[in-house]
C-alpha positions, -999 to +999 in steps of 0.1 A: +000+000+001+008+032-010+005+065+015+004+097+002+029+124+004+023+161+031+018+179-006-013+149-013-025+149+019-031+189+011-045+184-024-073+158-015-088+179+007-115+217-007-103+252+003-115+252+037-104+219+050-072+223+036-067+260+053-073+233+087-046+211+074-021+231+061-014+252+096-001+217+118+015+239+147-004+256+170-042+253+182-073+261+160-106+258+164-127+240+139-162+252+135-187+236+110-217+219+106-228+181+108-214+166+073-192+195+067-158+177+068-147+183+100-133+148+110-116+146+075-096+182+077-087+174+115-079+136+101-058+152+074-042+181+096-031+151+119-012+133+088-002+162+074+025+174+105+034+141+106+045+136+071+058+169+074+078+165+098+059+193+126+054+162+149+060+128+158+028+105+156+034+087+188+032+124+206-001+131+195-038+126+210-066+135+190-095+139+217-135+137+208-168+131+221-174+098+210-159+061+208-173+064+175-156+095+161-125+084+178-125+052+157-133+067+125-099+093+133-083+062+142-091+046+102-089+075+086-053+078+101-043+043+095-052+048+060-036+082+054-001+061+068-002+078+100+007+052+129+015+058+167-016+086+170-038+083+199-079+093+191-097+087+220-127+103+240-128+128+270 
């Protein structure tokens, strides 16, 4: 299986999602309605950060509100070739 590089990760996103993903360092608030791609943007932000060397995957903890969302994040990160990131719930 071939995994995308940092540039390919951004290319797969729409402009608003790309804005979230292309700045992996520092806090960011993502406010959007259901079905707008928040989880996609956040998982791509994590993948972009790891692929670009901004941070190491084992040092990343993604927190979400539901076990379903955490599972979805883990699946998407695996599909992007990012191993070692923890995705958990509160």
